[in-house]
Phi, psi and omega in degrees: 000073182301135177068008182275339183083357179240147172294154188297342185223157174273160179239161180230133175246141182244141178224147181221128170265132177224115181308319182299330182260319191260350183075186184210022182296153177300133181127196182271133176237115180271128178242132182279162178192202178292165177270129168255114188286157174305140181094352180284158173239112176280122185240350183194173177179172181216144177246126179243121179271112181274327175225130184305142175280126180237156179201152175284352180227204182263060184296148170237155178228130172241153182231132179226151173255307182240320181229161184311125173059026180286343176260314179208127177293159179306126185224141181298153184303329182298333178295329182269057180275163182309129179064015175296142175243115185242140177283153174266171181294313184300131180236009172095355178274162180301329182283334187247344179294151180260123176266118186278120182264341175212160182307137173254121179240356181207155170249155177250122174263122180255114180264131180228164176076304181211153180290154175274153177239354178192163174146147175213120187229128175255132178243124176248123181244125178269137179214158173247152173260135175273157182284000000 
């Protein structure tokens, strides 16, 4: 793509929250994943719930890369049901795409209201590299 300023293909980074490994306490839970390099533009993504999110209360989960809820706004546990496919916040417009200013190597899952007791969530983020 000569003169376009973008590499010819998009890339995908994967991150996974797993209750068995990461716990589910109220607060921020950092989950590691692939590296999204500085200079990337995150324009889309998908969240796949592999194991339903459970809680003894009315738990909510938000997901962020750089700023609060930039990947997924706080959403009730029922939304994260088995095999649910959820869209992420970035939709590819200049107003909503995330411009990465430093390497992203982890996402933060913020659990609120009540602790989680189960769940496994895979997040795939599509990004382009600028020239």
